[in-house]
C-alpha positions as CSV (number, residue, x, y, z in Angstrom):
1,M,-188.0,-169.0,68.8
2,A,-184.4,-167.8,68.5
3,T,-183.7,-164.4,67.1
4,G,-183.2,-164.5,63.4
5,S,-184.6,-168.0,62.9
6,A,-187.4,-168.8,60.6
7,P,-190.9,-168.6,62.1
8,I,-192.6,-171.9,63.2
9,T,-195.3,-173.0,60.8
10,Q,-198.2,-175.4,61.1
11,R,-196.1,-177.9,59.1
12,D,-193.4,-177.8,61.8
13,V,-196.0,-178.5,64.5
14,A,-197.5,-181.4,62.4
15,S,-194.1,-183.0,61.7
16,S,-193.1,-182.9,65.4
17,L,-196.2,-184.8,66.3
18,G,-196.5,-187.1,63.3
19,V,-200.0,-185.8,62.4
20,S,-201.4,-184.1,59.3
21,I,-201.3,-180.4,58.7
22,S,-205.1,-180.4,58.4
23,A,-205.4,-181.8,61.9
24,V,-203.1,-179.0,63.2
25,S,-205.2,-176.4,61.4
26,L,-208.4,-177.7,62.8
27,A,-207.0,-177.8,66.3
28,L,-205.5,-174.3,66.2
29,S,-208.6,-172.7,64.7
30,G,-210.9,-174.3,67.3
31,R,-212.9,-176.1,64.6
32,P,-214.4,-179.6,65.0
33,G,-212.7,-182.6,63.3
34,V,-210.1,-183.7,65.8
35,S,-210.5,-185.4,69.2
36,D,-210.2,-183.3,72.4
37,Q,-207.1,-185.3,73.3
38,L,-205.3,-184.6,70.0
39,R,-206.4,-180.9,70.1
40,E,-204.8,-180.6,73.5
41,R,-201.5,-182.2,72.3
42,I,-201.4,-179.9,69.3
43,L,-202.0,-176.8,71.3
44,E,-199.3,-177.8,73.9
45,R,-196.8,-178.5,71.2
46,A,-197.5,-175.3,69.3
47,E,-196.9,-173.3,72.5
48,E,-193.7,-175.3,73.2
49,L,-192.4,-174.5,69.7
50,G,-193.4,-170.9,69.8
51,Y,-195.9,-171.1,67.0
52,R,-197.7,-167.8,66.1
53,P,-200.4,-167.5,63.5
54,N,-199.5,-165.7,60.3
55,A,-201.5,-162.5,60.5
56,S,-201.8,-162.1,56.8
57,A,-203.1,-165.6,56.3
58,V,-205.6,-165.2,59.1
59,A,-206.8,-161.9,57.6
60,L,-207.3,-163.5,54.2
61,R,-209.2,-166.4,55.7
62,T,-211.4,-164.5,58.1
63,N,-211.6,-161.0,56.5
64,R,-210.4,-159.7,59.8
65,T,-207.0,-158.2,60.7
66,R,-207.6,-158.0,64.5
67,V,-206.3,-154.4,64.3
68,L,-208.3,-151.4,65.4
69,G,-207.5,-147.8,64.5
70,L,-207.4,-144.7,66.7
71,L,-207.2,-141.3,65.0
72,I,-206.8,-138.4,67.4
73,R,-206.3,-134.6,66.8
74,N,-203.2,-133.7,68.6
75,L,-200.5,-135.9,70.2
76,R,-199.0,-132.7,71.8
77,N,-202.1,-132.6,74.1
78,P,-201.5,-135.1,77.0
79,H,-205.3,-135.6,77.2
80,F,-205.0,-137.9,74.1
81,L,-202.1,-139.9,75.6
82,D,-204.4,-141.2,78.3
83,V,-207.2,-141.9,75.8
84,I,-204.7,-144.0,73.8
85,D,-203.7,-145.8,76.9
86,G,-207.2,-146.8,77.8
87,F,-208.0,-147.8,74.2
88,D,-204.8,-149.9,73.8
89,E,-205.2,-151.7,77.1
90,T,-208.8,-152.7,76.3
91,C,-207.8,-153.9,72.8
92,A,-204.8,-155.9,74.0
93,A,-207.0,-157.7,76.6
94,A,-209.3,-158.8,73.7
95,G,-206.3,-159.9,71.5
96,Y,-206.4,-156.9,69.2
97,D,-203.5,-154.6,68.1
98,V,-203.9,-150.8,67.7
99,M,-202.8,-148.5,64.9
100,V,-202.7,-144.8,66.0
101,G,-202.6,-141.7,63.9
102,S,-202.7,-137.9,64.7
103,S,-204.3,-135.4,62.3
104,R,-202.6,-132.4,63.9
105,Y,-205.8,-130.4,63.3
106,D,-205.1,-130.6,59.5
107,P,-208.2,-131.8,57.6
108,A,-206.0,-132.9,54.6
109,R,-203.9,-135.1,56.9
110,E,-207.1,-136.4,58.5
111,A,-208.4,-137.5,55.1
112,Q,-205.0,-139.1,54.3
113,L,-205.0,-141.1,57.5
114,L,-208.6,-142.2,56.9
115,D,-207.6,-143.6,53.5
116,A,-204.5,-145.3,55.1
117,F,-206.7,-147.0,57.7
118,Q,-209.1,-148.1,55.1
119,H,-206.4,-149.6,52.8
120,R,-204.9,-151.4,55.8
121,A,-208.3,-153.0,56.3
122,I,-208.5,-152.3,60.1
123,D,-211.5,-153.9,61.7
124,G,-212.9,-150.7,63.2
125,L,-212.0,-147.1,63.9
126,A,-212.3,-144.6,66.8
127,I,-211.7,-141.0,65.8
128,A,-211.6,-137.6,67.5
129,P,-212.5,-135.7,64.3
130,I,-211.7,-132.2,63.2
131,G,-215.1,-130.5,63.2
132,V,-218.0,-132.2,61.5
133,S,-216.4,-134.1,58.6
134,P,-218.7,-135.9,56.1
135,Q,-215.8,-138.2,55.2
136,V,-215.5,-139.3,58.8
137,R,-219.2,-140.0,59.2
138,E,-219.4,-141.9,55.9
139,W,-216.5,-144.1,56.9
140,S,-218.6,-147.0,58.2
141,S,-220.8,-147.1,55.1
142,V,-217.8,-147.0,52.8
143,T,-215.7,-149.6,54.7
144,D,-218.5,-151.7,56.3
145,R,-216.5,-151.4,59.6
146,P,-217.8,-149.9,62.9
147,L,-216.9,-146.3,63.8
148,V,-216.9,-144.5,67.2
149,L,-216.6,-140.7,67.4
150,L,-214.7,-139.3,70.3
151,D,-215.4,-135.9,72.1
152,T,-218.2,-135.0,69.7
153,A,-221.9,-135.9,69.4
154,G,-222.5,-139.1,67.5
155,G,-226.0,-139.0,66.2
156,P,-226.6,-142.2,64.2
157,T,-222.9,-143.2,64.8
158,M,-221.6,-144.6,68.0
159,S,-219.8,-142.0,70.2
160,V,-218.0,-141.4,73.5
161,R,-217.8,-137.9,74.9
162,T,-217.8,-136.0,78.1
163,D,-220.8,-134.0,79.3
164,Q,-219.8,-130.7,77.6
165,E,-222.9,-128.7,78.5
166,T,-222.4,-129.5,82.2
167,A,-218.7,-128.7,81.9
168,V,-219.7,-125.2,80.7
169,D,-222.3,-124.8,83.4
170,L,-219.8,-125.7,86.2
171,A,-217.2,-123.3,84.9
172,V,-219.5,-120.4,84.3
173,R,-221.4,-120.7,87.6
174,H,-218.2,-120.9,89.5
175,L,-216.9,-117.7,88.0
176,L,-220.2,-115.9,88.5
177,E,-220.2,-116.8,92.1
178,L,-216.8,-115.2,92.4
179,G,-218.2,-112.0,90.9
180,H,-217.0,-112.2,87.3
181,R,-219.2,-110.6,84.7
182,R,-217.0,-110.5,81.6
183,L,-216.1,-114.1,80.6
184,A,-214.3,-115.3,77.5
185,M,-214.4,-118.8,76.1
186,I,-211.4,-120.0,74.0
187,V,-212.7,-121.9,71.0
188,A,-211.5,-123.4,67.7
189,P,-212.7,-122.0,64.3
190,A,-216.2,-123.1,63.5
191,D,-215.1,-125.5,60.7
192,K,-212.7,-127.3,63.1
193,S,-214.6,-127.3,66.3
194,P,-215.6,-130.8,67.5
195,D,-217.9,-129.5,70.2
196,P,-219.9,-126.5,69.1
197,E,-222.4,-127.2,71.8
198,R,-220.0,-125.7,74.3
199,L,-220.1,-122.3,72.7
200,E,-223.9,-122.6,72.2
201,R,-224.3,-123.4,75.9
202,F,-222.0,-120.5,76.9
203,R,-224.1,-118.0,74.9
204,Q,-227.3,-119.4,76.3
205,L,-226.1,-119.0,79.8
206,S,-225.1,-115.4,79.0
207,A,-228.6,-114.7,77.9
208,D,-230.1,-116.4,81.0
209,L,-227.7,-115.2,83.7
210,G,-226.9,-111.7,82.4
211,F,-223.1,-111.8,81.9
212,T,-221.0,-110.7,79.0
213,A,-219.9,-113.7,76.9
214,L,-216.8,-113.0,74.8
215,T,-215.1,-115.5,72.5
216,V,-211.4,-116.0,71.6
217,T,-211.2,-117.9,68.3
218,T,-207.9,-119.6,67.7
219,E,-206.3,-122.5,66.0
220,L,-205.7,-125.0,68.8
221,S,-201.9,-124.9,68.8
222,A,-199.8,-123.5,71.6
223,R,-198.4,-120.6,69.7
224,A,-201.7,-119.6,68.0
225,A,-203.6,-119.8,71.3
226,R,-201.1,-117.7,73.2
227,T,-201.2,-115.0,70.5
228,A,-205.0,-114.9,70.4
229,I,-205.4,-114.7,74.2
230,A,-202.7,-111.9,74.3
231,E,-204.8,-110.0,71.7
232,A,-207.9,-110.3,73.9
233,L,-206.0,-108.9,76.8
234,A,-204.5,-106.0,74.8
235,V,-207.6,-103.8,75.3
236,P,-208.5,-101.3,78.0
237,A,-209.2,-102.9,81.3
238,P,-212.9,-102.2,81.3
239,D,-213.3,-104.0,78.0
240,R,-211.2,-107.1,78.5
241,P,-212.4,-110.3,80.0
242,T,-211.6,-111.0,83.7
243,A,-211.7,-114.8,83.2
244,F,-211.0,-117.3,80.5
245,I,-212.6,-120.7,80.0
246,A,-210.5,-123.1,77.9
247,N,-211.6,-126.3,76.2
248,S,-208.5,-128.1,77.5
249,D,-205.8,-127.7,80.2
250,Y,-203.3,-127.7,77.3
251,I,-204.8,-124.4,76.1
252,A,-205.3,-123.1,79.6
253,H,-201.5,-123.4,80.1
254,M,-201.2,-121.0,77.2
255,A,-203.5,-118.5,78.9
256,Y,-201.1,-118.5,81.9
257,L,-198.3,-117.5,79.6
258,A,-200.3,-114.9,77.7
259,V,-201.4,-113.3,81.0
260,A,-197.8,-113.1,82.1
261,D,-196.9,-111.6,78.7
262,A,-199.4,-108.8,79.3
263,G,-197.8,-108.0,82.7
264,L,-200.8,-109.4,84.5
265,R,-201.3,-112.2,87.1
266,V,-203.3,-115.3,87.6
267,P,-205.7,-115.1,89.5
268,Q,-205.3,-111.6,90.9
269,D,-206.0,-110.0,87.5
270,I,-207.3,-112.8,85.3
271,S,-208.9,-116.1,86.3
272,V,-208.5,-119.2,84.2
273,V,-210.5,-122.5,84.1
274,G,-209.3,-125.5,82.1
275,H,-210.8,-128.8,81.0
276,D,-209.3,-132.3,81.4
277,D,-207.5,-132.1,84.8
278,L,-204.1,-133.2,83.5
279,P,-201.7,-134.5,86.1
280,T,-199.5,-131.4,85.6
281,S,-202.4,-129.0,86.1
282,A,-202.3,-129.2,89.9
283,S,-198.6,-128.5,89.8
284,L,-198.9,-125.1,88.0
285,C,-198.4,-121.9,90.0
286,P,-201.1,-121.3,90.8
287,A,-202.7,-124.7,90.5
288,L,-205.3,-124.8,87.7
289,T,-209.0,-124.8,88.4
290,T,-210.3,-127.3,85.8
291,I,-213.1,-129.7,84.7
292,A,-212.0,-133.2,85.5
293,V,-212.8,-136.0,83.1
294,D,-211.8,-139.7,83.1
295,R,-209.5,-139.7,80.0
296,R,-208.6,-143.4,80.1
297,E,-212.3,-144.3,80.4
298,I,-212.9,-142.5,77.1
299,G,-210.5,-144.8,75.4
300,H,-211.8,-147.9,77.2
301,R,-215.4,-147.2,76.3
302,A,-214.5,-146.5,72.6
303,A,-212.6,-149.8,72.3
304,S,-215.4,-151.7,74.0
305,L,-218.0,-150.3,71.6
306,L,-215.9,-151.4,68.6
307,L,-215.3,-154.8,70.1
308,D,-219.0,-155.3,70.9
309,A,-220.0,-154.3,67.3
310,L,-217.4,-156.6,65.8
311,H,-218.6,-159.6,67.9
312,D,-222.3,-158.9,67.4
313,R,-222.9,-158.2,71.1
314,P,-225.9,-156.0,72.1
315,I,-225.0,-152.3,72.5
316,D,-227.5,-150.8,74.9
317,T,-225.9,-147.3,74.9
318,P,-224.3,-146.4,71.5
319,N,-223.8,-142.8,72.5
320,I,-222.0,-142.6,75.8
321,V,-221.8,-139.3,77.8
322,L,-219.3,-139.5,80.7
323,P,-219.7,-137.3,83.8
324,V,-217.5,-134.3,84.6
325,T,-216.6,-132.6,87.9
326,L,-215.1,-129.2,88.8
327,H,-211.8,-129.1,90.7
328,T,-211.5,-125.7,92.2
329,R,-207.9,-124.6,92.8
330,G,-205.8,-121.4,92.8
331,S,-206.3,-120.1,89.3
332,T,-209.7,-118.6,90.0
333,A,-210.5,-115.7,92.4
334,P,-212.8,-112.7,92.5
335,P,-212.1,-110.1,89.8
336,P,-210.0,-107.0,90.7
């Protein structure tokens, strides 16, 4: 269709073949009522003319928009860009469009976007929520549309997350093997933390293995994290942590800057462990030791769960836990 011309309609297709509009409608929708030969002719002519179904008309007729929503926490974190990519690719292969929003760790904005997704009648939603939001978990019952939670435990709701407990185990045991005994975990405030099981596991390991478990609580923005880590370092050497465990490589990058701000070095003075294994993390100086996860697979699995639910396909594993591995690089070393 030429740019600026009127869209091709079913009436145009019917006129070009000398058949009724009802015959074209039946053929294009795959319903019975026309011969196989006529259906083939109509489909071929529709493609030749560049006919595209009117999305609004289809939505009114089927009560489906063929649009899925993806609401993430922070577009500044490259982790979520790969999640979006995997989600979008899977949706596109199934003939669905994607609407993406970012809450920016703001509960009010998260609520606003949930309302926007509902009013736009998307067919299903995947969300990386801020903390444990009742409004998020009630979304399915309110909208009668499927919901998948990302990076947090699902319970009765479908979910896709990485193995957070194992991630903490790998980071802690690696640091203990190097000789560290004062470890700090960088965490979000309790009301915004999507993965409180990480901190619970950290404290349990402290009790079991006999190391000092410190916490650095911060809003998960670059500036706030850098400031909070700097404050944790601004204490006498015997009292400060010798290693930090971050919940993302994005925040681990801020630990590098805070360590430098304090006149210290990674890893000679302070070791750092990240989470996500972003492509840039191996290029840092020193390269970041981190927990590797398949970020695109998170998006792919989330989209697949929504599509299976929408098409009434059996879902054997509604709560998916993806494996993690430790990539040891130059940011961890024995403590001074």
